[in-house]
C-alpha positions, -999 to 999 in steps of 0.1 A, spaced: -648 -461 -231 -676 -444 -251 -703 -420 -239 -730 -398 -253 -741 -365 -240 -775 -350 -252 -781 -313 -245 -813 -293 -251 -810 -256 -257 -837 -240 -235 -827 -205 -245 -846 -184 -270 -815 -179 -291 -792 -204 -308 -760 -215 -291 -732 -209 -316 -705 -235 -322 -673 -225 -304 -692 -206 -277 -691 -236 -255 -670 -267 -248 -681 -304 -243 -655 -324 -223 -652 -359 -209 -635 -362 -175 -619 -393 -160 -608 -391 -124 -609 -353 -127 -587 -351 -158 -599 -340 -191 -596 -370 -214 -617 -362 -245 -635 -333 -262 -664 -332 -287 -667 -311 -318 -692 -284 -311 -720 -273 -334 -748 -247 -336 -777 -256 -313 -809 -239 -324 -832 -225 -297 -853 -254 -282 -833 -280 -301 -813 -310 -289 -777 -319 -298 -760 -352 -291 -722 -354 -286 -701 -386 -288 -672 -388 -264 -646 -416 -262 -613 -423 -246 -590 -452 -241 -581 -459 -205 -544 -468 -199 -546 -484 -165 -568 -510 -149 -590 -501 -119 -620 -479 -110 -624 -447 -130 -649 -420 -121 -663 -405 -154 -686 -376 -161 -693 -352 -191 -695 -315 -189 -708 -286 -210 -693 -252 -203 -702 -218 -217 -670 -201 -226 -684 -166 -222 -700 -166 -188 -685 -199 -174 -719 -215 -169 -715 -252 -165 -737 -283 -169 -724 -317 -158 -737 -353 -157 -737 -375 -127 -704 -393 -121 -703 -429 -133 -680 -455 -118 -663 -474 -147 -643 -505 -139 -615 -509 -163 -603 -545 -166 -567 -553 -170 -558 -558 -207 -552 -593 -218 -534 -605 -248 -557 -628 -268 -559 -643 -303 -589 -660 -319 -590 -697 -327 -621 -713 -344 -628 -748 -335 -649 -767 -361 -657 -762 -398 -693 -752 -406 -713 -779 -424 -747 -763 -418 -767 -743 -393 -790 -761 -369 -812 -750 -340 -809 -759 -303 -771 -765 -306 -756 -740 -281 -785 -724 -263 -819 -742 -264 -837 -709 -268 -866 -727 -284 -874 -740 -249 -868 -708 -230 -905 -708 -222 -902 -742 -204 -908 -741 -167 -872 -755 -163 -858 -737 -193 -837 -752 -221 -804 -771 -216 -775 -779 -239 -744 -800 -229 -716 -805 -254 -679 -813 -255 -649 -808 -278 -628 -839 -279 -590 -838 -278 -588 -850 -313 -610 -821 -326 -592 -795 -305 -558 -807 -319 -571 -808 -354 -581 -771 -353 -549 -759 -337 -553 -758 -300 -521 -766 -282 -514 -780 -248 -508 -751 -224 -530 -727 -243 -551 -705 -221 -587 -699 -231 -598 -665 -219 -632 -664 -236 -656 -682 -260 -679 -668 -286 -709 -684 -304 -727 -667 -333 -763 -678 -341 -790 -666 -366 -825 -660 -352 -854 -674 -373 -878 -646 -363 -880 -611 -350 -891 -608 -314 -882 -597 -279 -876 -624 -253 -883 -608 -220 -868 -615 -186 -842 -638 -202 -817 -657 -181 -787 -672 -198 -757 -690 -182 -727 -710 -194 -707 -735 -174 -673 -748 -185 -645 -771 -176 -622 -800 -186 -636 -835 -186 -624 -870 -197 -640 -876 -230 -644 -914 -224 -662 -910 -191 -683 -879 -201 -721 -883 -196 -744 -855 -205 -761 -838 -175 -737 -854 -150 -707 -840 -131 -719 -804 -132 -704 -795 -98 -669 -796 -114 -678 -769 -138 -674 -731 -134 -706 -711 -142 -707 -677 -159 -740 -656 -159 -744 -640 -193 -779 -625 -191 -798 -621 -158 -834 -613 -164 -830 -587 -192 -852 -582 -222 -833 -593 -254 -842 -583 -290 -838 -609 -317 -839 -600 -355 -849 -625 -381 -818 -633 -402 -795 -611 -381 -767 -622 -358 -771 -632 -321 -736 -632 -307 -729 -646 -273 -695 -636 -259 -684 -652 -226 -653 -639 -208 -641 -667 -185 -634 -653 -151 -605 -677 -148 -587 -688 -180 -591 -724 -189 -557 -740 -195 -560 -770 -219 -538 -799 -208 -537 -815 -243 -556 -847 -233 -589 -837 -218 -621 -827 -236 -635 -791 -231 -671 -792 -219 -698 -765 -220 -732 -767 -203 -757 -739 -211 -791 -729 -196 -817 -704 -209 -851 -694 -195 -876 -666 -200 -896 -657 -169 -921 -642 -192 -926 -675 -211 -911 -663 -244 -890 -683 -267 -871 -680 -300 -855 -703 -325 -818 -696 -332 -797 -717 -355 -759 -721 -350 -731 -733 -373 -723 -770 -367 -695 -794 -378 -712 -826 -391 -679 -845 -386 -684 -845 -349 -716 -854 -329 -707 -845 -293 -736 -821 -285 -768 -828 -265 -799 -809 -257 -832 -812 -238 -859 -792 -220 -855 -786 -184 -885 -809 -177 -874 -835 -201 -861 -868 -190 -836 -876 -217 -810 -859 -239 -810 -857 -277 -778 -859 -297 -767 -831 -321 -737 -822 -342 -709 -803 -325 -713 -764 -327 -686 -742 -341 -670 -721 -314 -644 -693 -313 -618 -694 -285 -600 -663 -273 -566 -676 -266 -546 -656 -240 -512 -649 -253 -480 -641 -233 -473 -605 -240 -439 -594 -254 -419 -569 -235 -394 -542 -238 -367 -544 -212 -334 -527 -204 -315 -504 -182 -316 -466 -181 -283 -450 -172 -265 -417 -173 -228 -420 -175 -219 -449 -151 -249 -442 -128 -283 -459 -129 -313 -436 -134 -340 -447 -110 -377 -438 -113 -375 -429 -150 -407 -433 -169 -405 -456 -200 -435 -451 -223 -446 -469 -255 -472 -450 -276 -491 -460 -307 -520 -436 -313 -542 -439 -282 -525 -472 -271 -500 -465 -243 -479 -488 -222 -456 -475 -195 -434 -485 -166 -408 -472 -142 -371 -480 -137 -361 -495 -103 -332 -484 -81 -308 -501 -106 -323 -483 -135 -339 -516 -149 -373 -516 -165 -397 -542 -179 -428 -530 -199 -451 -558 -211 -469 -552 -244 -501 -570 -253 -510 -553 -286 -479 -566 -304 -491 -558 -339 -485 -521 -336 -454 -500 -341 -446 -478 -311 -428 -446 -302 -405 -452 -272 -399 -423 -248 -379 -422 -216 -381 -393 -193 -367 -385 -158 -365 -354 -137 -332 -337 -144 -325 -355 -177 -332 -347 -214 -360 -369 -227 -351 -398 -250 -373 -406 -280 -371 -435 -305 -395 -440 -333 -406 -472 -350 -402 -497 -323 -417 -531 -331 -429 -554 -303 -438 -584 -324 -410 -600 -303 -395 -589 -270 -367 -564 -273 -340 -550 -251 -332 -513 -251 -305 -500 -229 -310 -462 -228 -284 -436 -220 -299 -403 -208 -282 -370 -208 -286 -349 -177 -300 -315 -181 -280 -305 -150 -253 -323 -131 -231 -319 -101 -193 -319 -102 -177 -327 -69 -143 -336 -55 -115 -325 -32 -86 -301 -34 -54 -311 -16 -18 -300 -12 6 -328 -4 -23 -350 7 -36 -323 31 -70 -306 24 -70 -270 11 -98 -250 26 -112 -218 11 -101 -226 -25 -124 -213 -53 -133 -239 -78 -148 -226 -110 -162 -242 -141 -167 -221 -172 -178 -226 -208 -185 -195 -228 -211 -175 -209 -217 -204 -185 -199 -200 -152 -203 -219 -119 -182 -216 -87 -179 -233 -53 -156 -229 -23 -138 -258 -6 -147 -267 30 -123 -272 58 -120 -308 46 -111 -295 11 -144 -307 -3 -163 -289 -31 -195 -295 -49 -206 -275 -79 -243 -283 -83 -270 -277 -110 -246 -270 -139 -257 -276 -174 -248 -311 -185 -234 -322 -219 -209 -294 -219 -171 -292 -218 -159 -270 -190 -126 -253 -181 -119 -262 -145 -99 -236 -125 -89 -237 -89 -75 -207 -71 -63 -203 -36 -41 -179 -17 -3 -188 -18 -10 -215 -45 -5 -217 -82 -37 -216 -102 -48 -251 -113 -64 -254 -148 -78 -284 -166 -108 -293 -187 -137 -318 -182 -167 -329 -202 -197 -331 -178 -224 -355 -190 -237 -367 -156 -229 -363 -120 -191 -365 -118 -166 -369 -90 -132 -357 -102 -100 -371 -90 -84 -351 -61 -70 -319 -75 -34 -315 -63 -24 -279 -59 12 -266 -61 27 -235 -47 48 -210 -66 85 -214 -64 101 -193 -38 133 -173 -35 157 -174 -6 181 -144 -5 203 -125 18 237 -109 25 269 -122 39 289 -97 60 319 -95 83 306 -71 108 293 -42 87 315 -52 58 298 -70 28 318 -100 17 322 -106 -20 329 -141 -34 316 -161 -5 301 -194 -16 266 -199 -3 252 -234 -9 221 -254 0 214 -291 4 180 -307 3 168 -337 22 173 -357 -10 210 -345 -11 203 -322 -41 228 -293 -39 234 -259 -55 255 -229 -48 261 -193 -57 288 -167 -49 280 -134 -33 283 -102 -54 302 -70 -46 276 -61 -20 278 -95 -4 244 -105 -17 232 -140 -28 199 -154 -40 184 -188 -48 154 -186 -72 130 -214 -82 131 -233 -49 102 -255 -42 78 -241 -16 75 -259 18 107 -279 11 135 -279 35 169 -265 25 200 -265 46 219 -234 37 254 -222 48 280 -197 38 316 -208 30 346 -186 25 366 -205 0 397 -184 7 399 -197 42 399 -161 56 367 -166 75 352 -193 96 324 -214 81 289 -201 90 263 -220 109 239 -240 88 203 -228 88 173 -248 78 148 -229 56 113 -241 49 89 -215 35 61 -209 10 70 -173 4 102 -155 -5 124 -154 25 156 -136 35 185 -148 56 217 -130 63 250 -146 73 276 -130 97 310 -145 93 338 -143 118 373 -136 105 401 -159 113 433 -145 130 465 -142 110 500 -150 121 532 -129 116 566 -145 119 596 -124 129 630 -140 123 662 -136 143 669 -101 128 638 -88 146 625 -70 115 601 -77 87 582 -56 62 545 -65 61 511 -58 45 476 -73 45 444 -69 27 425 -62 59 429 -35 84 450 -44 115 451 -33 151 483 -39 170 471 -26 204 463 -62 216 499 -74 207 522 -50 226 553 -71 219 549 -65 182 556 -30 170 545 -15 137 562 14 120 556 36 90 585 53 71 575 89 69 607 102 53 645 97 48 670 120 64 707 118 53 703 81 43 683 71 74 646 62 73 624 82 96 603 56 115 569 64 130 552 38 152 515 31 145 488 13 166 466 4 137 467 4 99 441 2 72 440 -26 46 468 -25 21 493 -5 43 530 -13 40 545 -16 75 578 -23 91 574 -48 120 598 -51 148 598 -77 176 617 -105 191 620 -136 170 588 -156 171 552 -160 157 526 -134 166 488 -136 161 467 -107 148 430 -104 144 420 -83 114 396 -54 120 371 -38 96 385 -3 97 416 16 109 428 52 107 449 60 76 486 63 80 497 96 66 529 101 46 539 65 47 566 57 21 562 19 24 543 3 -4 523 -28 4 525 -60 -17 494 -75 -2 480 -84 -36 511 -95 -54 549 -98 -51 572 -70 -64 605 -72 -82 629 -43 -84 635 -36 -121 664 -17 -136 642 14 -139 633 11 -102 669 10 -89 673 41 -66 635 43 -63 624 11 -48 641 -2 -17 639 -37 -2 647 -45 34 681 -62 37 699 -77 67 735 -85 72 755 -97 102 755 -62 116 725 -43 106 691 -42 88 686 -15 62 671 -8 28 689 -14 -5 679 -9 -41 693 -38 -61 679 -48 -95 662 -82 -94 655 -80 -57 621 -96 -50 596 -84 -24 571 -113 -16 534 -109 -14 523 -97 20 555 -76 26 564 -40 16 591 -20 -1 603 16 4 594 39 -24 620 68 -23 643 82 -49 679 84 -37 714 78 -49 725 65 -16 737 29 -16 716 22 14 689 36 36 694 28 72 669 25 100 670 52 126 660 58 161 659 36 191 635 12 173 661 5 147 686 -9 172 714 0 149 749 -3 163 784 4 150 770 29 125 779 65 129 783 97 108 819 101 97 838 128 115 872 141 107 897 113 110 869 87 116 879 67 85 915 58 80 920 58 42 955 44 46 938 12 53 913 -6 30 877 8 30 848 -11 14 813 -3 3 783 -25 11 789 -44 -22 824 -54 -10 842 -31 -34 872 -11 -21 865 26 -23 886 58 -19 881 91 -2 857 104 -28 831 77 -20 800 89 -1 777 67 17 780 37 40 815 22 41 829 -6 61 863 -5 79 874 -28 105 840 -44 107 822 -11 114 798 8 92 803 44 88 783 69 69 805 92 49 790 124 37 
């Protein structure tokens, strides 16, 4: 579109260039500006303005001059401009000029006739084919160029052109006009003609004429000057064809002429650029796809699937392709040729994106977890909902981020992701820190060392540890929220097995075990005596038929016995009871036994060595009595006791009522008859000088 604006400076001073602006507006937008110049006082200045519309339809256009100092503005009236839709056309000349003759196309020489001048001519299929017209071609316009023979103005000129397809064999000039479509070219305007110049008639057909390949193309023209003017105009003709006719409007017959040369505007099918605009795996809808070549612009929009199709009519140009969409970086490609249709699938990079997903633990949502994405100085966070859902929006796209998820009682999750477009990550599975289960195993208040504590999982995975000196145990690196069946086992058999507890926790947890001790049994043989010791304290109050004694001294070869109701662990004792088995329940503590000469063998057996003879005494029983002897090689089994006392006596007897000793007395004068055999406890015959226990007539006598 071109326009001129003429401005007169009514001021007394010149208007300097650059002090004002001249602008062309279309639909309220500035579309063109003119170069300014100095305007002298009282002088006029004409400005040329032009712009290329880029869409068909009605455009409201006006020009404006604005003083840039004080803002004073002058504007023209608004003009409605109808912009026709662009059509793709090419020119095809039908006919080869042989000469120029008058009255061939428009009978302007008879424009002064009361009925005007008429021409009726056709182009046969043979002629059309010869000059390159093809079946299916669409004729959008025709053009005829003539040369006037004089210079004049023909006033109030009317000029029309009718067109259509006809059968060449049945064509008769002047007949069948109702089948033609008429276009008004000039409607009462004054038209200037210049001798030797060009008179060009361009006719745009309102509806393209599609040639079928077999019919002739017919034109019927009419000219008339209401002012009675005429002019002679000669047109190029092809003397090889004589299919033209002319006559005056009042004439009765048609005269034949050569066929005039015509230029057809052939409507071409436009090429197109098509494709799909995506970002990642997602379609980009409503993206603007634009082709630009200087002031020629074609554009289109993508649909919901990201597809676009932009037709291009001016296919002889090279274009710059741009694709833009809100939230995406623009795409640009130079040097795109549309001589043929092309396909361009475009991938846009988002300027921002959203990363979303869920955070779970064992398929259950984790609420309140903090999800962060960081890259250098960029940092974005979001918090999961009750459903474990998070969405980190408006983050910079095209960046590799470190993803971190933090939640109370959970291990920190870390990964990386490159964010190019909106992304939904796979569910983030959190884990919890390994936990420790610990505790103490006791018997009452007594910590128990060496107790086996073991666990078993639901998958039958097992592990075990022994308690330390303080009775403590610990299992580390257990999986949180997993079930462990834990129990305490005394491998010595001294204590009963604990109850099994089920532990399922997500934090370190403690559990103590209290073991119950098993009773022990003591066997007394037919002698009624036994030495005894045990690693635990004992209380004899609940077993009155079983008496316990300590040896607190030795008087003249006889052990001094002291009954005790209880004894601490590792105490040597002399037990006395009727033959049988007795049950004792160990206790945690007992009062110490003072001055006890019995040494416990609760930890290991004891053997009387040669060096120990006369110092270590073992309990011995014969058919008469029970007493202590010190004989090399004698063995005291574990769990018994021996008497630790230094003496040269052959034996140390038990004393007191508890001893139950009979037939043993202290020798008085004449008590031993040395005229008869006397034996020591070893069975050796002894004389008067022997001191100690002797045997005569089956009786034991202590000789001092």
